[in-house]
ZAKE-512496 format. One record per residue (C-alpha): residue in one letter; residue number from 1; z, x, y. Coordinates in nm, 2 decimals, always signed. Example, Ala and Ser with C-alpha at 12.3 -4.5 7.8 and 13.67 -1.06 7.14 Angstrom:
<resn: A; resi: 1; up: +0.78; east: +1.23; north: -0.45>
<resn: S; resi: 2; up: +0.71; east: +1.37; north: -0.11>
//
This chain:
<resn: M; resi: 1; up: +0.00; east: +0.00; north: +0.00>
<resn: Q; resi: 2; up: +0.09; east: +0.29; north: +0.23>
<resn: G; resi: 3; up: -0.25; east: +0.45; north: +0.15>
<resn: L; resi: 4; up: -0.43; east: +0.14; north: +0.25>
<resn: E; resi: 5; up: -0.25; east: +0.12; north: +0.59>
<resn: T; resi: 6; up: -0.33; east: +0.49; north: +0.65>
<resn: F; resi: 7; up: -0.70; east: +0.43; north: +0.57>
<resn: V; resi: 8; up: -0.71; east: +0.13; north: +0.81>
<resn: N; resi: 9; up: -0.54; east: +0.32; north: +1.09>
<resn: N; resi: 10; up: -0.76; east: +0.63; north: +1.05>
<resn: Y; resi: 11; up: -1.10; east: +0.48; north: +0.98>
<resn: L; resi: 12; up: -1.09; east: +0.11; north: +1.08>
<resn: F; resi: 13; up: -0.90; east: +0.14; north: +1.41>
<resn: W; resi: 14; up: -1.21; east: +0.02; north: +1.60>
<resn: V; resi: 15; up: -1.21; east: -0.31; north: +1.41>
<resn: H; resi: 16; up: -1.05; east: -0.58; north: +1.62>
<resn: L; resi: 17; up: -0.93; east: -0.87; north: +1.41>
<resn: P; resi: 18; up: -0.86; east: -1.17; north: +1.62>
<resn: E; resi: 19; up: -0.55; east: -1.38; north: +1.57>
<resn: I; resi: 20; up: -0.63; east: -1.70; north: +1.38>
<resn: T; resi: 21; up: -0.42; east: -2.00; north: +1.46>
<resn: K; resi: 22; up: -0.39; east: -2.35; north: +1.31>
<resn: T; resi: 23; up: -0.61; east: -2.48; north: +1.60>
<resn: D; resi: 24; up: -0.89; east: -2.23; north: +1.50>
<resn: I; resi: 25; up: -0.88; east: -2.34; north: +1.14>
<resn: A; resi: 26; up: -0.90; east: -2.71; north: +1.24>
<resn: E; resi: 27; up: -1.19; east: -2.63; north: +1.47>
<resn: I; resi: 28; up: -1.37; east: -2.45; north: +1.19>
<resn: L; resi: 29; up: -1.32; east: -2.74; north: +0.95>
<resn: I; resi: 30; up: -1.44; east: -3.00; north: +1.21>
<resn: I; resi: 31; up: -1.75; east: -2.80; north: +1.30>
<resn: T; resi: 32; up: -1.83; east: -2.74; north: +0.93>
<resn: F; resi: 33; up: -1.79; east: -3.11; north: +0.86>
<resn: L; resi: 34; up: -2.02; east: -3.21; north: +1.15>
<resn: V; resi: 35; up: -2.29; east: -2.95; north: +1.07>
<resn: Y; resi: 36; up: -2.29; east: -3.05; north: +0.70>
<resn: N; resi: 37; up: -2.32; east: -3.42; north: +0.78>
<resn: I; resi: 38; up: -2.60; east: -3.35; north: +1.04>
<resn: M; resi: 39; up: -2.79; east: -3.15; north: +0.77>
<resn: V; resi: 40; up: -2.74; east: -3.44; north: +0.52>
<resn: W; resi: 41; up: -2.87; east: -3.69; north: +0.78>
<resn: I; resi: 42; up: -3.18; east: -3.47; north: +0.85>
<resn: K; resi: 43; up: -3.24; east: -3.43; north: +0.48>
<resn: N; resi: 44; up: -3.23; east: -3.81; north: +0.42>
<resn: T; resi: 45; up: -3.49; east: -3.88; north: +0.69>
<resn: R; resi: 46; up: -3.84; east: -3.78; north: +0.78>
<resn: A; resi: 47; up: -3.69; east: -3.53; north: +1.02>
<resn: W; resi: 48; up: -3.64; east: -3.29; north: +0.73>
<resn: V; resi: 49; up: -4.01; east: -3.21; north: +0.72>
<resn: L; resi: 50; up: -4.02; east: -3.16; north: +1.10>
<resn: F; resi: 51; up: -3.70; east: -2.95; north: +1.08>
<resn: K; resi: 52; up: -3.85; east: -2.71; north: +0.83>
<resn: G; resi: 53; up: -4.15; east: -2.66; north: +1.06>
<resn: L; resi: 54; up: -3.91; east: -2.58; north: +1.34>
<resn: I; resi: 55; up: -3.74; east: -2.32; north: +1.12>
<resn: V; resi: 56; up: -4.08; east: -2.15; north: +1.06>
<resn: I; resi: 57; up: -4.14; east: -2.14; north: +1.44>
<resn: L; resi: 58; up: -3.79; east: -1.99; north: +1.50>
<resn: A; resi: 59; up: -3.85; east: -1.73; north: +1.23>
<resn: F; resi: 60; up: -4.18; east: -1.64; north: +1.39>
<resn: I; resi: 61; up: -4.01; east: -1.59; north: +1.73>
<resn: S; resi: 62; up: -3.73; east: -1.38; north: +1.57>
<resn: V; resi: 63; up: -4.00; east: -1.15; north: +1.42>
<resn: A; resi: 64; up: -4.16; east: -1.13; north: +1.77>
<resn: A; resi: 65; up: -3.82; east: -1.03; north: +1.92>
<resn: I; resi: 66; up: -3.76; east: -0.76; north: +1.66>
<resn: F; resi: 67; up: -4.10; east: -0.60; north: +1.72>
<resn: Q; resi: 68; up: -4.08; east: -0.65; north: +2.10>
<resn: M; resi: 69; up: -4.38; east: -0.87; north: +2.13>
<resn: N; resi: 70; up: -4.33; east: -0.94; north: +2.49>
<resn: T; resi: 71; up: -4.62; east: -1.18; north: +2.55>
<resn: I; resi: 72; up: -4.51; east: -1.41; north: +2.26>
<resn: L; resi: 73; up: -4.15; east: -1.40; north: +2.38>
<resn: W; resi: 74; up: -4.26; east: -1.48; north: +2.74>
<resn: L; resi: 75; up: -4.46; east: -1.78; north: +2.61>
<resn: A; resi: 76; up: -4.17; east: -1.90; north: +2.39>
<resn: E; resi: 77; up: -3.93; east: -1.87; north: +2.69>
<resn: R; resi: 78; up: -4.16; east: -2.07; north: +2.91>
<resn: T; resi: 79; up: -4.21; east: -2.35; north: +2.66>
<resn: L; resi: 80; up: -3.84; east: -2.38; north: +2.56>
<resn: S; resi: 81; up: -3.76; east: -2.66; north: +2.80>
<resn: V; resi: 82; up: -4.07; east: -2.84; north: +2.71>
<resn: G; resi: 83; up: -4.00; east: -2.79; north: +2.34>
<resn: I; resi: 84; up: -3.65; east: -2.95; north: +2.37>
<resn: T; resi: 85; up: -3.80; east: -3.26; north: +2.54>
<resn: A; resi: 86; up: -4.07; east: -3.27; north: +2.27>
<resn: L; resi: 87; up: -3.80; east: -3.26; north: +2.00>
<resn: V; resi: 88; up: -3.62; east: -3.55; north: +2.15>
<resn: I; resi: 89; up: -3.94; east: -3.75; north: +2.16>
<resn: I; resi: 90; up: -4.04; east: -3.66; north: +1.80>
<resn: F; resi: 91; up: -3.69; east: -3.73; north: +1.66>
<resn: Q; resi: 92; up: -3.65; east: -4.05; north: +1.87>
<resn: P; resi: 93; up: -3.64; east: -4.30; north: +1.58>
<resn: E; resi: 94; up: -3.40; east: -4.09; north: +1.38>
<resn: L; resi: 95; up: -3.17; east: -4.02; north: +1.68>
<resn: R; resi: 96; up: -3.17; east: -4.39; north: +1.77>
<resn: K; resi: 97; up: -3.07; east: -4.49; north: +1.42>
<resn: A; resi: 98; up: -2.79; east: -4.23; north: +1.42>
<resn: L; resi: 99; up: -2.65; east: -4.35; north: +1.75>
<resn: E; resi: 100; up: -2.67; east: -4.71; north: +1.62>
<resn: Q; resi: 101; up: -2.46; east: -4.61; north: +1.32>
<resn: I; resi: 102; up: -2.20; east: -4.44; north: +1.54>
<resn: G; resi: 103; up: -2.18; east: -4.76; north: +1.75>
<resn: Q; resi: 104; up: -2.14; east: -4.97; north: +1.44>
<resn: K; resi: 105; up: -1.87; east: -4.73; north: +1.30>
<resn: K; resi: 106; up: -2.09; east: -4.66; north: +1.00>
<resn: F; resi: 107; up: -2.16; east: -4.29; north: +1.09>
<resn: F; resi: 108; up: -1.90; east: -4.14; north: +0.86>
<resn: S; resi: 109; up: -1.94; east: -4.40; north: +0.59>
<resn: G; resi: 110; up: -2.32; east: -4.33; north: +0.58>
<resn: L; resi: 111; up: -2.28; east: -3.96; north: +0.62>
<resn: N; resi: 112; up: -2.01; east: -3.84; north: +0.38>
<resn: F; resi: 113; up: -1.98; east: -3.59; north: +0.11>
<resn: M; resi: 114; up: -2.08; east: -3.85; north: -0.15>
<resn: E; resi: 115; up: -2.43; east: -3.85; north: +0.01>
<resn: L; resi: 116; up: -2.49; east: -3.53; north: -0.18>
<resn: Q; resi: 117; up: -2.57; east: -3.73; north: -0.49>
<resn: K; resi: 118; up: -2.87; east: -3.88; north: -0.32>
<resn: N; resi: 119; up: -3.03; east: -3.54; north: -0.30>
<resn: N; resi: 120; up: -3.00; east: -3.50; north: -0.68>
<resn: V; resi: 121; up: -3.27; east: -3.75; north: -0.74>
<resn: E; resi: 122; up: -3.27; east: -3.86; north: -1.10>
<resn: R; resi: 123; up: -3.59; east: -3.77; north: -1.28>
<resn: Y; resi: 124; up: -3.74; east: -4.08; north: -1.43>
<resn: S; resi: 125; up: -3.78; east: -4.11; north: -1.80>
<resn: E; resi: 126; up: -4.10; east: -4.14; north: -2.01>
<resn: R; resi: 127; up: -4.01; east: -4.51; north: -2.06>
<resn: T; resi: 128; up: -4.03; east: -4.56; north: -1.68>
<resn: V; resi: 129; up: -4.37; east: -4.39; north: -1.67>
<resn: Q; resi: 130; up: -4.50; east: -4.63; north: -1.95>
<resn: E; resi: 131; up: -4.36; east: -4.93; north: -1.77>
<resn: L; resi: 132; up: -4.52; east: -4.83; north: -1.44>
<resn: V; resi: 133; up: -4.86; east: -4.77; north: -1.60>
<resn: K; resi: 134; up: -4.84; east: -5.09; north: -1.80>
<resn: A; resi: 135; up: -4.75; east: -5.30; north: -1.49>
<resn: C; resi: 136; up: -5.02; east: -5.15; north: -1.27>
<resn: F; resi: 137; up: -5.30; east: -5.21; north: -1.52>
<resn: E; resi: 138; up: -5.17; east: -5.56; north: -1.62>
<resn: M; resi: 139; up: -5.18; east: -5.65; north: -1.25>
<resn: G; resi: 140; up: -5.52; east: -5.49; north: -1.21>
<resn: K; resi: 141; up: -5.66; east: -5.72; north: -1.48>
<resn: V; resi: 142; up: -5.58; east: -6.03; north: -1.28>
<resn: K; resi: 143; up: -5.64; east: -5.86; north: -0.94>
<resn: T; resi: 144; up: -5.28; east: -5.88; north: -0.82>
<resn: G; resi: 145; up: -5.23; east: -5.64; north: -0.53>
<resn: A; resi: 146; up: -4.94; east: -5.39; north: -0.56>
<resn: L; resi: 147; up: -4.79; east: -5.10; north: -0.37>
<resn: I; resi: 148; up: -4.54; east: -4.88; north: -0.55>
<resn: V; resi: 149; up: -4.38; east: -4.58; north: -0.39>
<resn: V; resi: 150; up: -4.22; east: -4.33; north: -0.63>
<resn: E; resi: 151; up: -3.96; east: -4.12; north: -0.46>
<resn: R; resi: 152; up: -3.93; east: -3.74; north: -0.52>
<resn: E; resi: 153; up: -3.72; east: -3.49; north: -0.34>
<resn: I; resi: 154; up: -3.72; east: -3.64; north: +0.01>
<resn: V; resi: 155; up: -3.51; east: -3.96; north: +0.02>
<resn: L; resi: 156; up: -3.70; east: -4.26; north: +0.15>
<resn: A; resi: 157; up: -3.39; east: -4.42; north: +0.32>
<resn: E; resi: 158; up: -3.58; east: -4.50; north: +0.64>
<resn: F; resi: 159; up: -3.84; east: -4.70; north: +0.46>
<resn: E; resi: 160; up: -3.59; east: -4.85; north: +0.22>
<resn: R; resi: 161; up: -3.40; east: -5.00; north: +0.51>
<resn: T; resi: 162; up: -3.71; east: -5.20; north: +0.62>
<resn: G; resi: 163; up: -3.71; east: -5.39; north: +0.29>
<resn: I; resi: 164; up: -3.49; east: -5.60; north: +0.08>
<resn: P; resi: 165; up: -3.24; east: -5.40; north: -0.13>
<resn: L; resi: 166; up: -3.27; east: -5.43; north: -0.51>
<resn: D; resi: 167; up: -3.11; east: -5.25; north: -0.80>
<resn: A; resi: 168; up: -3.31; east: -5.32; north: -1.11>
<resn: L; resi: 169; up: -3.43; east: -5.11; north: -1.40>
<resn: V; resi: 170; up: -3.80; east: -5.04; north: -1.38>
<resn: S; resi: 171; up: -3.99; east: -5.27; north: -1.61>
<resn: N; resi: 172; up: -4.34; east: -5.41; north: -1.61>
<resn: Q; resi: 173; up: -4.21; east: -5.77; north: -1.61>
<resn: I; resi: 174; up: -4.01; east: -5.72; north: -1.29>
<resn: L; resi: 175; up: -4.29; east: -5.54; north: -1.11>
<resn: I; resi: 176; up: -4.54; east: -5.81; north: -1.21>
<resn: N; resi: 177; up: -4.30; east: -6.08; north: -1.09>
<resn: I; resi: 178; up: -4.24; east: -5.91; north: -0.76>
<resn: F; resi: 179; up: -4.61; east: -5.88; north: -0.67>
<resn: E; resi: 180; up: -4.71; east: -6.22; north: -0.80>
<resn: H; resi: 181; up: -4.89; east: -6.42; north: -0.54>
<resn: N; resi: 182; up: -4.68; east: -6.65; north: -0.32>
<resn: T; resi: 183; up: -4.35; east: -6.50; north: -0.43>
<resn: P; resi: 184; up: -4.09; east: -6.40; north: -0.16>
<resn: L; resi: 185; up: -4.11; east: -6.03; north: -0.24>
<resn: H; resi: 186; up: -4.48; east: -5.98; north: -0.30>
<resn: D; resi: 187; up: -4.57; east: -5.86; north: +0.05>
<resn: G; resi: 188; up: -4.50; east: -5.50; north: +0.13>
<resn: A; resi: 189; up: -4.41; east: -5.20; north: -0.09>
<resn: V; resi: 190; up: -4.16; east: -5.14; north: -0.37>
<resn: I; resi: 191; up: -3.96; east: -4.81; north: -0.37>
<resn: V; resi: 192; up: -3.87; east: -4.66; north: -0.71>
<resn: R; resi: 193; up: -3.59; east: -4.40; north: -0.72>
<resn: G; resi: 194; up: -3.54; east: -4.24; north: -1.06>
<resn: N; resi: 195; up: -3.55; east: -4.52; north: -1.32>
<resn: R; resi: 196; up: -3.46; east: -4.80; north: -1.08>
<resn: I; resi: 197; up: -3.63; east: -5.02; north: -0.83>
<resn: V; resi: 198; up: -3.42; east: -4.98; north: -0.51>
<resn: A; resi: 199; up: -3.61; east: -5.20; north: -0.26>
<resn: A; resi: 200; up: -3.90; east: -5.44; north: -0.21>
<resn: T; resi: 201; up: -4.11; east: -5.57; north: +0.08>
<resn: C; resi: 202; up: -4.08; east: -5.23; north: +0.25>
<resn: Y; resi: 203; up: -4.30; east: -5.15; north: +0.55>
<resn: L; resi: 204; up: -4.49; east: -4.82; north: +0.54>
<resn: P; resi: 205; up: -4.67; east: -4.63; north: +0.82>
<resn: L; resi: 206; up: -5.05; east: -4.66; north: +0.83>
<resn: S; resi: 207; up: -5.26; east: -4.35; north: +0.81>
<resn: D; resi: 208; up: -5.49; east: -4.27; north: +1.11>
<resn: N; resi: 209; up: -5.70; east: -4.04; north: +0.90>
<resn: L; resi: 210; up: -6.06; east: -4.09; north: +1.02>
<resn: H; resi: 211; up: -6.21; east: -3.96; north: +0.69>
<resn: L; resi: 212; up: -6.08; east: -4.25; north: +0.49>
<resn: S; resi: 213; up: -6.34; east: -4.49; north: +0.37>
<resn: K; resi: 214; up: -6.39; east: -4.80; north: +0.60>
<resn: E; resi: 215; up: -6.38; east: -5.02; north: +0.30>
<resn: L; resi: 216; up: -6.02; east: -4.94; north: +0.23>
<resn: G; resi: 217; up: -5.77; east: -5.20; north: +0.34>
<resn: T; resi: 218; up: -5.42; east: -5.19; north: +0.48>
<resn: R; resi: 219; up: -5.26; east: -5.14; north: +0.14>
<resn: H; resi: 220; up: -5.45; east: -4.81; north: +0.08>
<resn: R; resi: 221; up: -5.40; east: -4.69; north: +0.44>
<resn: A; resi: 222; up: -5.02; east: -4.75; north: +0.41>
<resn: A; resi: 223; up: -5.01; east: -4.56; north: +0.08>
<resn: V; resi: 224; up: -5.19; east: -4.26; north: +0.24>
<resn: G; resi: 225; up: -4.97; east: -4.29; north: +0.55>
<resn: V; resi: 226; up: -4.64; east: -4.26; north: +0.37>
<resn: S; resi: 227; up: -4.77; east: -3.97; north: +0.15>
<resn: E; resi: 228; up: -4.85; east: -3.78; north: +0.48>
<resn: V; resi: 229; up: -4.49; east: -3.78; north: +0.60>
<resn: N; resi: 230; up: -4.31; east: -3.70; north: +0.28>
<resn: D; resi: 231; up: -4.36; east: -3.58; north: -0.08>
<resn: S; resi: 232; up: -4.36; east: -3.93; north: -0.25>
<resn: M; resi: 233; up: -4.63; east: -4.05; north: -0.48>
<resn: T; resi: 234; up: -4.77; east: -4.40; north: -0.42>
<resn: I; resi: 235; up: -4.96; east: -4.62; north: -0.67>
<resn: I; resi: 236; up: -5.20; east: -4.89; north: -0.53>
<resn: V; resi: 237; up: -5.35; east: -5.18; north: -0.72>
<resn: S; resi: 238; up: -5.64; east: -5.33; north: -0.53>
<resn: E; resi: 239; up: -5.63; east: -5.70; north: -0.48>
<resn: E; resi: 240; up: -6.01; east: -5.71; north: -0.43>
<resn: T; resi: 241; up: -6.13; east: -5.49; north: -0.73>
<resn: G; resi: 242; up: -5.82; east: -5.46; north: -0.95>
<resn: K; resi: 243; up: -5.86; east: -5.08; north: -0.96>
<resn: V; resi: 244; up: -5.57; east: -4.85; north: -0.95>
<resn: S; resi: 245; up: -5.54; east: -4.56; north: -0.71>
<resn: V; resi: 246; up: -5.29; east: -4.28; north: -0.64>
<resn: A; resi: 247; up: -5.19; east: -4.14; north: -0.30>
<resn: E; resi: 248; up: -5.01; east: -3.81; north: -0.26>
<resn: Q; resi: 249; up: -4.99; east: -3.54; north: +0.01>
<resn: G; resi: 250; up: -5.23; east: -3.74; north: +0.23>
<resn: R; resi: 251; up: -5.50; east: -3.75; north: -0.04>
<resn: L; resi: 252; up: -5.62; east: -4.06; north: -0.23>
<resn: E; resi: 253; up: -5.75; east: -4.06; north: -0.58>
<resn: R; resi: 254; up: -5.93; east: -4.38; north: -0.66>
<resn: D; resi: 255; up: -6.00; east: -4.57; north: -0.98>
<resn: V; resi: 256; up: -5.77; east: -4.38; north: -1.21>
<resn: T; resi: 257; up: -5.74; east: -4.45; north: -1.58>
<resn: P; resi: 258; up: -5.41; east: -4.53; north: -1.75>
<resn: E; resi: 259; up: -5.42; east: -4.18; north: -1.91>
<resn: R; resi: 260; up: -5.47; east: -4.02; north: -1.57>
<resn: L; resi: 261; up: -5.20; east: -4.22; north: -1.40>
<resn: K; resi: 262; up: -4.95; east: -4.13; north: -1.67>
<resn: E; resi: 263; up: -5.05; east: -3.76; north: -1.64>
<resn: R; resi: 264; up: -5.00; east: -3.77; north: -1.26>
<resn: L; resi: 265; up: -4.66; east: -3.94; north: -1.29>
<resn: M; resi: 266; up: -4.53; east: -3.70; north: -1.55>
<resn: A; resi: 267; up: -4.67; east: -3.39; north: -1.37>
<resn: N; resi: 268; up: -4.51; east: -3.52; north: -1.05>
<resn: Q; resi: 269; up: -4.17; east: -3.52; north: -1.21>
<resn: K; resi: 270; up: -4.22; east: -3.19; north: -1.39>
<resn: L; resi: 271; up: -4.20; east: -3.35; north: -1.73>
<resn: F; resi: 272; up: -4.50; east: -3.16; north: -1.86>
<resn: V; resi: 273; up: -4.43; east: -2.90; north: -2.12>
<resn: D; resi: 274; up: -4.67; east: -2.61; north: -2.16>
<resn: T; resi: 275; up: -4.76; east: -2.66; north: -2.52>
<resn: G; resi: 276; up: -4.94; east: -2.33; north: -2.55>
<resn: R; resi: 277; up: -4.64; east: -2.13; north: -2.43>
<resn: L; resi: 278; up: -4.41; east: -2.34; north: -2.65>
<resn: E; resi: 279; up: -4.62; east: -2.27; north: -2.96>
<resn: K; resi: 280; up: -4.62; east: -1.90; north: -2.88>
<resn: L; resi: 281; up: -4.24; east: -1.91; north: -2.84>
<resn: K; resi: 282; up: -4.20; east: -2.09; north: -3.17>
<resn: R; resi: 283; up: -4.43; east: -1.84; north: -3.34>
<resn: R; resi: 284; up: -4.23; east: -1.55; north: -3.21>
<resn: I; resi: 285; up: -3.90; east: -1.70; north: -3.32>
<resn: K; resi: 286; up: -4.05; east: -1.76; north: -3.67>
<resn: E; resi: 287; up: -4.18; east: -1.41; north: -3.69>
<resn: H; resi: 288; up: -3.85; east: -1.27; north: -3.57>
<resn: G; resi: 289; up: -3.67; east: -1.47; north: -3.84>
<resn: K; resi: 290; up: -3.90; east: -1.34; north: -4.11>
<resn: E; resi: 291; up: -3.85; east: -0.98; north: -3.99>
<resn: T; resi: 292; up: -3.48; east: -1.03; north: -3.99>
<resn: S; resi: 293; up: -3.48; east: -1.17; north: -4.34>
<resn: Q; resi: 294; up: -3.70; east: -0.89; north: -4.47>
<resn: N; resi: 295; up: -3.47; east: -0.63; north: -4.32>
<resn: G; resi: 296; up: -3.17; east: -0.81; north: -4.48>
<resn: D; resi: 297; up: -3.34; east: -0.80; north: -4.82>
<resn: K; resi: 298; up: -3.40; east: -0.42; north: -4.78>
//
């Protein structure tokens, strides 16, 4: 113990350790709680994608500062005030919703540590894939229009709030019944999270992509629109033709087969197994077992 004190006095005398009080600890806990909840709020909204873009820009400016790129730093400094105003405009819907939650005393109930479980989105099972495929092509046969959004990593809470909450296991009967003509829930989109239908009659943003075919209706443009702002996958059943299409990352694949739809769903949830590599691994294990048994016999 004395040797440690001697080492600190001789070599670490320049280190100034501030005195930490109970107030400091309380401040650290409060700031940690607020920062965590703000990050969870950002993660559960479309702001997460915009926030990642902001991080990339800040990283670029940091590199410019390290290498003394004065022109870039001058431009960044001049646009800082404009950038703050632009962020307020871009995040206006999310900021407004957060302020409304604070006013309704739902801020801490909506943003608590239990929200972490929302980020661990349950991967849907193969049964859910089969039910989705069956429902889409059954509806396609009778030309029943449908719009099904399959959630992935980014939580679709902002779109879920626009619809009617549900909590039903995904099945082709329920989906067909939801989108049946003249039923209360048939208008709008269904959101699927994991193996469950969480909301129906949800409103989606329309895409303003000028390259989309003019023959596409509102349903297809809404599917492309929601896929442009998050990582979800949307299945569309055309009411006019009965054909099934898939929208993902702002791209639309039209007239897919049941096999292709199942392939897209399983690939999207990383349920594919590389059979070639699996067979090689099995073969290596088998050969290793044979070599071990032969060595044992010797």
